PAVEX-174655 format. One record per residue (C-alpha): residue number from 1; x, y, z; residue in three letters. Coordinates in nm, 4 decimals. Each point is the difference from the previous one (the first is absolute). Example, Ala and Ser with C-alpha at 12.3 -4.5 7.8 and 13.67 -1.06 7.14 Angstrom:
% residues 2
<rec><i>1</i><east>1.2300</east><north>-0.4500</north><up>0.7800</up><aa>ALA</aa></rec>
<rec><i>2</i><east>0.1370</east><north>0.3440</north><up>-0.0660</up><aa>SER</aa></rec>
***
This chain:
% residues 199
<rec><i>1</i><east>-1.5879</east><north>0.9294</north><up>4.7887</up><aa>MET</aa></rec>
<rec><i>2</i><east>-0.2003</east><north>-0.1282</north><up>-0.2943</up><aa>TRP</aa></rec>
<rec><i>3</i><east>0.0328</east><north>-0.3337</north><up>-0.1720</up><aa>ARG</aa></rec>
<rec><i>4</i><east>-0.0793</east><north>-0.0259</north><up>-0.3675</up><aa>PHE</aa></rec>
<rec><i>5</i><east>-0.1311</east><north>-0.3227</north><up>-0.1494</up><aa>PHE</aa></rec>
<rec><i>6</i><east>-0.0039</east><north>-0.0638</north><up>-0.3745</up><aa>GLY</aa></rec>
<rec><i>7</i><east>-0.1143</east><north>-0.2582</north><up>-0.2551</up><aa>ARG</aa></rec>
<rec><i>8</i><east>0.1689</east><north>-0.0324</north><up>-0.3383</up><aa>ARG</aa></rec>
<rec><i>9</i><east>-0.1408</east><north>-0.1188</north><up>-0.3312</up><aa>TRP</aa></rec>
<rec><i>10</i><east>0.2594</east><north>-0.1646</north><up>-0.2218</up><aa>GLU</aa></rec>
<rec><i>11</i><east>-0.0083</east><north>-0.1231</north><up>-0.3584</up><aa>ASP</aa></rec>
<rec><i>12</i><east>0.0498</east><north>-0.3578</north><up>0.1216</up><aa>GLU</aa></rec>
<rec><i>13</i><east>-0.3182</east><north>0.0071</north><up>0.2107</up><aa>GLY</aa></rec>
<rec><i>14</i><east>-0.1078</east><north>0.1177</north><up>0.3420</up><aa>HIS</aa></rec>
<rec><i>15</i><east>0.2658</east><north>0.0183</north><up>0.2627</up><aa>LYS</aa></rec>
<rec><i>16</i><east>-0.0282</east><north>0.1590</north><up>0.3404</up><aa>GLU</aa></rec>
<rec><i>17</i><east>0.2676</east><north>0.1912</north><up>0.1831</up><aa>ASP</aa></rec>
<rec><i>18</i><east>-0.0537</east><north>-0.1052</north><up>0.3600</up><aa>ASP</aa></rec>
<rec><i>19</i><east>0.2556</east><north>0.2354</north><up>0.1475</up><aa>GLY</aa></rec>
<rec><i>20</i><east>-0.0277</east><north>0.3634</north><up>0.0709</up><aa>TYR</aa></rec>
<rec><i>21</i><east>0.2011</east><north>0.3051</north><up>-0.0819</up><aa>GLU</aa></rec>
<rec><i>22</i><east>0.0742</east><north>0.2977</north><up>0.2160</up><aa>GLU</aa></rec>
<rec><i>23</i><east>0.0943</east><north>0.2751</north><up>-0.2388</up><aa>ASP</aa></rec>
<rec><i>24</i><east>-0.0614</east><north>0.3090</north><up>0.2103</up><aa>GLY</aa></rec>
<rec><i>25</i><east>-0.3146</east><north>0.0846</north><up>-0.1931</up><aa>GLY</aa></rec>
<rec><i>26</i><east>0.1668</east><north>-0.0013</north><up>-0.3455</up><aa>GLU</aa></rec>
<rec><i>27</i><east>-0.1234</east><north>-0.2513</north><up>-0.2557</up><aa>HIS</aa></rec>
<rec><i>28</i><east>0.1365</east><north>-0.0345</north><up>-0.3522</up><aa>THR</aa></rec>
<rec><i>29</i><east>-0.2158</east><north>-0.1869</north><up>-0.2555</up><aa>PRO</aa></rec>
<rec><i>30</i><east>0.1745</east><north>-0.2830</north><up>-0.1858</up><aa>GLU</aa></rec>
<rec><i>31</i><east>-0.0718</east><north>-0.0668</north><up>-0.3695</up><aa>PRO</aa></rec>
<rec><i>32</i><east>-0.2014</east><north>-0.3160</north><up>-0.0573</up><aa>GLY</aa></rec>
<rec><i>33</i><east>-0.1567</east><north>-0.0059</north><up>0.3477</up><aa>PHE</aa></rec>
<rec><i>34</i><east>-0.3468</east><north>0.0920</north><up>0.1156</up><aa>VAL</aa></rec>
<rec><i>35</i><east>0.0380</east><north>0.0973</north><up>0.3627</up><aa>ASP</aa></rec>
<rec><i>36</i><east>-0.2450</east><north>0.0528</north><up>0.2756</up><aa>TRP</aa></rec>
<rec><i>37</i><east>0.0887</east><north>0.1012</north><up>0.3491</up><aa>ILE</aa></rec>
<rec><i>38</i><east>-0.1670</east><north>0.0508</north><up>0.3302</up><aa>PHE</aa></rec>
<rec><i>39</i><east>0.1530</east><north>0.1429</north><up>0.3115</up><aa>ALA</aa></rec>
<rec><i>40</i><east>-0.0382</east><north>-0.1293</north><up>0.3538</up><aa>ALA</aa></rec>
<rec><i>41</i><east>0.1342</east><north>0.1464</north><up>0.3205</up><aa>ALA</aa></rec>
<rec><i>42</i><east>0.2757</east><north>-0.2177</north><up>0.1370</up><aa>ALA</aa></rec>
<rec><i>43</i><east>-0.0504</east><north>-0.0915</north><up>0.3657</up><aa>ASP</aa></rec>
<rec><i>44</i><east>-0.2167</east><north>0.2979</north><up>0.1049</up><aa>PRO</aa></rec>
<rec><i>45</i><east>0.0994</east><north>0.0974</north><up>0.3528</up><aa>GLU</aa></rec>
<rec><i>46</i><east>-0.1561</east><north>0.0986</north><up>0.2248</up><aa>PRO</aa></rec>
<rec><i>47</i><east>-0.3390</east><north>-0.1566</north><up>-0.0693</up><aa>SER</aa></rec>
<rec><i>48</i><east>-0.3064</east><north>0.2190</north><up>-0.0639</up><aa>TRP</aa></rec>
<rec><i>49</i><east>-0.1227</east><north>-0.0997</north><up>0.3452</up><aa>TRP</aa></rec>
<rec><i>50</i><east>0.3109</east><north>0.1437</north><up>0.1641</up><aa>GLU</aa></rec>
<rec><i>51</i><east>0.0061</east><north>0.3110</north><up>-0.2193</up><aa>ARG</aa></rec>
<rec><i>52</i><east>-0.3602</east><north>0.0931</north><up>0.0737</up><aa>GLU</aa></rec>
<rec><i>53</i><east>0.0538</east><north>-0.0650</north><up>0.3695</up><aa>GLY</aa></rec>
<rec><i>54</i><east>0.2278</east><north>0.3044</north><up>0.0131</up><aa>THR</aa></rec>
<rec><i>55</i><east>-0.2846</east><north>0.2301</north><up>-0.1037</up><aa>ASN</aa></rec>
<rec><i>56</i><east>-0.2552</east><north>0.0211</north><up>0.2856</up><aa>PRO</aa></rec>
<rec><i>57</i><east>-0.2829</east><north>0.1316</north><up>-0.2207</up><aa>LYS</aa></rec>
<rec><i>58</i><east>0.0513</east><north>-0.2671</north><up>-0.2664</up><aa>ARG</aa></rec>
<rec><i>59</i><east>0.0337</east><north>-0.2673</north><up>0.2669</up><aa>MET</aa></rec>
<rec><i>60</i><east>-0.3354</east><north>0.1090</north><up>0.1441</up><aa>GLY</aa></rec>
<rec><i>61</i><east>-0.1624</east><north>-0.0138</north><up>-0.3429</up><aa>GLU</aa></rec>
<rec><i>62</i><east>0.1331</east><north>-0.3506</north><up>-0.0606</up><aa>LEU</aa></rec>
<rec><i>63</i><east>-0.1330</east><north>-0.1124</north><up>0.3379</up><aa>SER</aa></rec>
<rec><i>64</i><east>-0.3426</east><north>0.1440</north><up>-0.0751</up><aa>GLN</aa></rec>
<rec><i>65</i><east>-0.0066</east><north>-0.1885</north><up>-0.3297</up><aa>ALA</aa></rec>
<rec><i>66</i><east>0.1072</east><north>-0.3175</north><up>0.1811</up><aa>ALA</aa></rec>
<rec><i>67</i><east>-0.2778</east><north>0.0447</north><up>0.2565</up><aa>PHE</aa></rec>
<rec><i>68</i><east>-0.2604</east><north>0.0492</north><up>-0.2720</up><aa>LEU</aa></rec>
<rec><i>69</i><east>0.1093</east><north>-0.3185</north><up>-0.1781</up><aa>ALA</aa></rec>
<rec><i>70</i><east>0.0126</east><north>-0.2073</north><up>0.3200</up><aa>ARG</aa></rec>
<rec><i>71</i><east>-0.3340</east><north>0.1194</north><up>0.1394</up><aa>ALA</aa></rec>
<rec><i>72</i><east>-0.1705</east><north>-0.0576</north><up>-0.3359</up><aa>GLN</aa></rec>
<rec><i>73</i><east>0.1463</east><north>-0.3498</north><up>-0.0183</up><aa>ALA</aa></rec>
<rec><i>74</i><east>-0.1414</east><north>-0.0720</north><up>0.3465</up><aa>LEU</aa></rec>
<rec><i>75</i><east>-0.3467</east><north>0.1054</north><up>-0.1157</up><aa>GLY</aa></rec>
<rec><i>76</i><east>-0.0335</east><north>0.3414</north><up>0.1650</up><aa>PHE</aa></rec>
<rec><i>77</i><east>-0.1674</east><north>0.2949</north><up>-0.1656</up><aa>GLY</aa></rec>
<rec><i>78</i><east>0.2081</east><north>0.3171</north><up>-0.0342</up><aa>LEU</aa></rec>
<rec><i>79</i><east>-0.0529</east><north>0.3661</north><up>-0.0715</up><aa>ALA</aa></rec>
<rec><i>80</i><east>0.2491</east><north>0.2866</north><up>-0.0089</up><aa>VAL</aa></rec>
<rec><i>81</i><east>-0.0908</east><north>0.3368</north><up>0.1570</up><aa>PRO</aa></rec>
<rec><i>82</i><east>0.0073</east><north>0.2882</north><up>-0.2455</up><aa>TRP</aa></rec>
<rec><i>83</i><east>0.2999</east><north>0.2340</north><up>0.0287</up><aa>GLY</aa></rec>
<rec><i>84</i><east>0.2774</east><north>0.0162</north><up>0.2595</up><aa>ASP</aa></rec>
<rec><i>85</i><east>-0.1901</east><north>0.1641</north><up>0.2832</up><aa>SER</aa></rec>
<rec><i>86</i><east>-0.1225</east><north>-0.3162</north><up>0.1739</up><aa>GLU</aa></rec>
<rec><i>87</i><east>0.2144</east><north>-0.1741</north><up>0.2598</up><aa>LYS</aa></rec>
<rec><i>88</i><east>-0.0726</east><north>-0.3493</north><up>-0.1320</up><aa>CYS</aa></rec>
<rec><i>89</i><east>0.1199</east><north>-0.1606</north><up>-0.3214</up><aa>ASP</aa></rec>
<rec><i>90</i><east>-0.2888</east><north>-0.2424</north><up>-0.0551</up><aa>PHE</aa></rec>
<rec><i>91</i><east>-0.3558</east><north>-0.0764</north><up>0.1004</up><aa>ILE</aa></rec>
<rec><i>92</i><east>-0.0220</east><north>-0.3768</north><up>0.0394</up><aa>CYS</aa></rec>
<rec><i>93</i><east>-0.2869</east><north>-0.2404</north><up>0.0702</up><aa>TRP</aa></rec>
<rec><i>94</i><east>-0.0647</east><north>-0.3723</north><up>0.0083</up><aa>ALA</aa></rec>
<rec><i>95</i><east>-0.2255</east><north>-0.0976</north><up>-0.2870</up><aa>ARG</aa></rec>
<rec><i>96</i><east>-0.2912</east><north>-0.0007</north><up>-0.0382</up><aa>PRO</aa></rec>
<rec><i>97</i><east>-0.1228</east><north>0.2238</north><up>0.2834</up><aa>GLU</aa></rec>
<rec><i>98</i><east>0.2895</east><north>0.0500</north><up>0.2398</up><aa>GLY</aa></rec>
<rec><i>99</i><east>0.0606</east><north>0.3099</north><up>0.2050</up><aa>ARG</aa></rec>
<rec><i>100</i><east>0.1880</east><north>0.2830</north><up>-0.1741</up><aa>LEU</aa></rec>
<rec><i>101</i><east>0.3441</east><north>0.0465</north><up>0.1567</up><aa>LEU</aa></rec>
<rec><i>102</i><east>0.2557</east><north>0.2756</north><up>-0.0530</up><aa>ARG</aa></rec>
<rec><i>103</i><east>0.3446</east><north>-0.1474</north><up>-0.0639</up><aa>VAL</aa></rec>
<rec><i>104</i><east>0.3325</east><north>0.1810</north><up>0.0092</up><aa>GLN</aa></rec>
<rec><i>105</i><east>0.2962</east><north>-0.1739</north><up>-0.1659</up><aa>VAL</aa></rec>
<rec><i>106</i><east>0.3499</east><north>0.0596</north><up>0.1344</up><aa>LYS</aa></rec>
<rec><i>107</i><east>0.3169</east><north>-0.1368</north><up>-0.1595</up><aa>ALA</aa></rec>
<rec><i>108</i><east>0.3288</east><north>-0.0925</north><up>0.1615</up><aa>THR</aa></rec>
<rec><i>109</i><east>0.3062</east><north>-0.1751</north><up>-0.1335</up><aa>GLY</aa></rec>
<rec><i>110</i><east>0.2953</east><north>0.1182</north><up>0.2061</up><aa>ARG</aa></rec>
<rec><i>111</i><east>0.1328</east><north>-0.2223</north><up>0.2754</up><aa>LEU</aa></rec>
<rec><i>112</i><east>0.0585</east><north>0.1826</north><up>0.3299</up><aa>ASN</aa></rec>
<rec><i>113</i><east>0.1284</east><north>-0.1805</north><up>0.3117</up><aa>CYS</aa></rec>
<rec><i>114</i><east>-0.1355</east><north>-0.3301</north><up>-0.1267</up><aa>GLY</aa></rec>
<rec><i>115</i><east>-0.3471</east><north>0.1362</north><up>-0.0817</up><aa>GLY</aa></rec>
<rec><i>116</i><east>-0.1909</east><north>0.2077</north><up>-0.2534</up><aa>TYR</aa></rec>
<rec><i>117</i><east>-0.1465</east><north>0.3322</north><up>0.1125</up><aa>ASP</aa></rec>
<rec><i>118</i><east>-0.3283</east><north>0.1572</north><up>-0.1023</up><aa>VAL</aa></rec>
<rec><i>119</i><east>-0.1207</east><north>0.3358</north><up>0.1299</up><aa>GLN</aa></rec>
<rec><i>120</i><east>-0.3806</east><north>0.0068</north><up>0.0123</up><aa>PRO</aa></rec>
<rec><i>121</i><east>-0.0032</east><north>0.3772</north><up>-0.0444</up><aa>VAL</aa></rec>
<rec><i>122</i><east>-0.0995</east><north>0.2560</north><up>-0.2591</up><aa>TYR</aa></rec>
<rec><i>123</i><east>0.1297</east><north>0.3500</north><up>-0.0718</up><aa>SER</aa></rec>
<rec><i>124</i><east>-0.1984</east><north>0.3161</north><up>0.0543</up><aa>THR</aa></rec>
<rec><i>125</i><east>0.0643</east><north>0.3579</north><up>-0.0991</up><aa>ARG</aa></rec>
<rec><i>126</i><east>0.1254</east><north>0.1997</north><up>0.2937</up><aa>GLY</aa></rec>
<rec><i>127</i><east>-0.0617</east><north>-0.2701</north><up>0.2593</up><aa>GLU</aa></rec>
<rec><i>128</i><east>0.2665</east><north>-0.2553</north><up>-0.0952</up><aa>GLY</aa></rec>
<rec><i>129</i><east>-0.0741</east><north>-0.3708</north><up>0.0063</up><aa>LYS</aa></rec>
<rec><i>130</i><east>-0.3003</east><north>-0.1533</north><up>0.1727</up><aa>LYS</aa></rec>
<rec><i>131</i><east>-0.0849</east><north>-0.3595</north><up>0.0826</up><aa>THR</aa></rec>
<rec><i>132</i><east>-0.3004</east><north>-0.1677</north><up>-0.1552</up><aa>TYR</aa></rec>
<rec><i>133</i><east>-0.3120</east><north>-0.0364</north><up>0.2092</up><aa>THR</aa></rec>
<rec><i>134</i><east>-0.3313</east><north>-0.1793</north><up>-0.0424</up><aa>SER</aa></rec>
<rec><i>135</i><east>-0.1326</east><north>0.3194</north><up>-0.1604</up><aa>ARG</aa></rec>
<rec><i>136</i><east>0.2502</east><north>-0.0475</north><up>-0.2827</up><aa>ASP</aa></rec>
<rec><i>137</i><east>0.0339</east><north>-0.3712</north><up>-0.0810</up><aa>ILE</aa></rec>
<rec><i>138</i><east>-0.1247</east><north>-0.3428</north><up>0.1063</up><aa>ASP</aa></rec>
<rec><i>139</i><east>0.2911</east><north>-0.2238</north><up>-0.1054</up><aa>VAL</aa></rec>
<rec><i>140</i><east>0.3699</east><north>0.0545</north><up>-0.0618</up><aa>LEU</aa></rec>
<rec><i>141</i><east>0.1529</east><north>-0.2273</north><up>-0.2657</up><aa>ALA</aa></rec>
<rec><i>142</i><east>0.3774</east><north>-0.0089</north><up>0.0519</up><aa>ALA</aa></rec>
<rec><i>143</i><east>0.1856</east><north>-0.1345</north><up>-0.3028</up><aa>HIS</aa></rec>
<rec><i>144</i><east>0.3384</east><north>-0.1357</north><up>0.1100</up><aa>VAL</aa></rec>
<rec><i>145</i><east>0.2472</east><north>-0.0715</north><up>-0.2777</up><aa>ARG</aa></rec>
<rec><i>146</i><east>0.2534</east><north>-0.2247</north><up>0.1670</up><aa>VAL</aa></rec>
<rec><i>147</i><east>0.3639</east><north>0.0575</north><up>-0.0891</up><aa>GLN</aa></rec>
<rec><i>148</i><east>0.1925</east><north>-0.2992</north><up>-0.1246</up><aa>GLY</aa></rec>
<rec><i>149</i><east>0.2006</east><north>-0.1535</north><up>-0.2801</up><aa>ARG</aa></rec>
<rec><i>150</i><east>-0.3009</east><north>-0.0782</north><up>-0.2179</up><aa>TRP</aa></rec>
<rec><i>151</i><east>-0.0361</east><north>0.1651</north><up>-0.3383</up><aa>ARG</aa></rec>
<rec><i>152</i><east>-0.3569</east><north>0.0809</north><up>0.0989</up><aa>ARG</aa></rec>
<rec><i>153</i><east>-0.0244</east><north>0.0552</north><up>0.3706</up><aa>GLN</aa></rec>
<rec><i>154</i><east>-0.2576</east><north>-0.1569</north><up>0.2273</up><aa>LYS</aa></rec>
<rec><i>155</i><east>-0.3182</east><north>0.1912</north><up>0.0821</up><aa>GLU</aa></rec>
<rec><i>156</i><east>-0.1868</east><north>-0.0264</north><up>0.3292</up><aa>ILE</aa></rec>
<rec><i>157</i><east>-0.3181</east><north>0.1813</north><up>0.0997</up><aa>TRP</aa></rec>
<rec><i>158</i><east>-0.1150</east><north>0.1051</north><up>0.3460</up><aa>TYR</aa></rec>
<rec><i>159</i><east>-0.3649</east><north>0.1016</north><up>0.0361</up><aa>LEU</aa></rec>
<rec><i>160</i><east>-0.0624</east><north>0.1949</north><up>0.3215</up><aa>LEU</aa></rec>
<rec><i>161</i><east>-0.3360</east><north>0.1394</north><up>0.1138</up><aa>PRO</aa></rec>
<rec><i>162</i><east>0.0260</east><north>0.3569</north><up>0.1270</up><aa>ILE</aa></rec>
<rec><i>163</i><east>-0.0914</east><north>-0.1085</north><up>0.3540</up><aa>ALA</aa></rec>
<rec><i>164</i><east>0.3233</east><north>-0.2015</north><up>0.0177</up><aa>ALA</aa></rec>
<rec><i>165</i><east>0.2364</east><north>0.2935</north><up>-0.0553</up><aa>PHE</aa></rec>
<rec><i>166</i><east>-0.1904</east><north>0.3286</north><up>0.0371</up><aa>GLU</aa></rec>
<rec><i>167</i><east>0.2327</east><north>0.2619</north><up>0.1490</up><aa>GLY</aa></rec>
<rec><i>168</i><east>0.3153</east><north>-0.1992</north><up>-0.0811</up><aa>VAL</aa></rec>
<rec><i>169</i><east>0.2530</east><north>0.2028</north><up>-0.1991</up><aa>LYS</aa></rec>
<rec><i>170</i><east>0.2186</east><north>-0.2849</north><up>-0.1230</up><aa>SER</aa></rec>
<rec><i>171</i><east>-0.0511</east><north>-0.3693</north><up>-0.0728</up><aa>LEU</aa></rec>
<rec><i>172</i><east>0.2820</east><north>-0.2496</north><up>-0.0416</up><aa>ARG</aa></rec>
<rec><i>173</i><east>-0.0561</east><north>-0.3330</north><up>-0.1712</up><aa>PHE</aa></rec>
<rec><i>174</i><east>0.2241</east><north>-0.3066</north><up>0.0276</up><aa>TYR</aa></rec>
<rec><i>175</i><east>-0.0997</east><north>-0.2314</north><up>-0.2860</up><aa>PRO</aa></rec>
<rec><i>176</i><east>0.3306</east><north>-0.1861</north><up>0.0199</up><aa>GLY</aa></rec>
<rec><i>177</i><east>-0.0617</east><north>-0.1385</north><up>0.3466</up><aa>ARG</aa></rec>
<rec><i>178</i><east>-0.1148</east><north>-0.3586</north><up>0.0146</up><aa>LYS</aa></rec>
<rec><i>179</i><east>-0.2014</east><north>0.0487</north><up>0.3175</up><aa>ASN</aa></rec>
<rec><i>180</i><east>-0.3103</east><north>0.2146</north><up>-0.0136</up><aa>ARG</aa></rec>
<rec><i>181</i><east>0.0421</east><north>0.1704</north><up>0.3379</up><aa>LYS</aa></rec>
<rec><i>182</i><east>0.0936</east><north>0.3403</north><up>-0.1405</up><aa>ALA</aa></rec>
<rec><i>183</i><east>-0.2700</east><north>0.2555</north><up>0.0729</up><aa>ARG</aa></rec>
<rec><i>184</i><east>-0.1525</east><north>0.0235</north><up>-0.3465</up><aa>TRP</aa></rec>
<rec><i>185</i><east>0.0553</east><north>-0.3535</north><up>-0.1290</up><aa>GLU</aa></rec>
<rec><i>186</i><east>-0.3596</east><north>-0.0985</north><up>0.0723</up><aa>GLY</aa></rec>
<rec><i>187</i><east>-0.1015</east><north>0.2370</north><up>-0.2795</up><aa>TYR</aa></rec>
<rec><i>188</i><east>0.2219</east><north>-0.1545</north><up>-0.2669</up><aa>ARG</aa></rec>
<rec><i>189</i><east>-0.2093</east><north>-0.0814</north><up>-0.3092</up><aa>GLU</aa></rec>
<rec><i>190</i><east>-0.3119</east><north>0.0663</north><up>0.2115</up><aa>ALA</aa></rec>
<rec><i>191</i><east>-0.2227</east><north>0.0837</north><up>-0.2966</up><aa>TRP</aa></rec>
<rec><i>192</i><east>-0.3074</east><north>-0.0929</north><up>0.2033</up><aa>GLU</aa></rec>
<rec><i>193</i><east>0.0115</east><north>0.3512</north><up>0.1483</up><aa>TRP</aa></rec>
<rec><i>194</i><east>-0.1255</east><north>0.1270</north><up>-0.3349</up><aa>LEU</aa></rec>
<rec><i>195</i><east>-0.3239</east><north>-0.1868</north><up>0.0648</up><aa>ARG</aa></rec>
<rec><i>196</i><east>-0.0809</east><north>0.2425</north><up>0.2823</up><aa>GLY</aa></rec>
<rec><i>197</i><east>-0.0366</east><north>-0.2703</north><up>0.2604</up><aa>ASN</aa></rec>
<rec><i>198</i><east>0.0015</east><north>0.1343</north><up>0.3533</up><aa>GLY</aa></rec>
<rec><i>199</i><east>0.0402</east><north>0.3642</north><up>-0.0997</up><aa>GLN</aa></rec>
***
C-alpha cells in the first residue's frame, strides 16, 4: 500500500495539506493547484533484515560485509582472496605487523532448540561436505543474528580458533543465556583471536 502526500499552492498564499490520500494509484490534477507528490511504503513488513535472512546466500553476503566493517572499526587489516576457490573469506591481521590469519565467516539467524546452529563445513564436488581443518582456516567468525521483536535484530559475534572446534560438524550458540557456561560462550566477541595470540 502506498501513501501519497501533497502540497497545494493557493491564490491566498501557501497552505499545506497535511493529510494523505489513498487513490489506488490514480491522481487527477486540479485547476489552480501546483502539486507535488512522493510515495512511501506504509509499514513495510517484514523488515529487510528478516527478508534477507530467508536467502542463505544473501545472508552470508550481509554477514561478510558486517565482519569487514567491524574488523576495520577495531583496527585490523583485511584482504579478500581472489575468486571463490579459497576456503576462507578474509585474510586478517593486527596492524601494523600482525600475523596473517585466514578467517571464514558463517551466518546464522534461525533459532533451534534455544540456540543458533552453525556448521563449520564446506561443500566439495563428489565428496559431499567436509569440516574445516587447520589447513583451511585459522579462525571461524560466527555471526549470530538474534531473533526478537526489534526492528533491527541484535548481532553477536563468536570468534573461534580452529584448534577449538577442528573436526566438529556442528556448533550451537546460546547468546540468550545469562550465564556463560555454554560450551562456546568464552568465544563471544573474542576479537583478540584475530591478533594471532597463542596460535
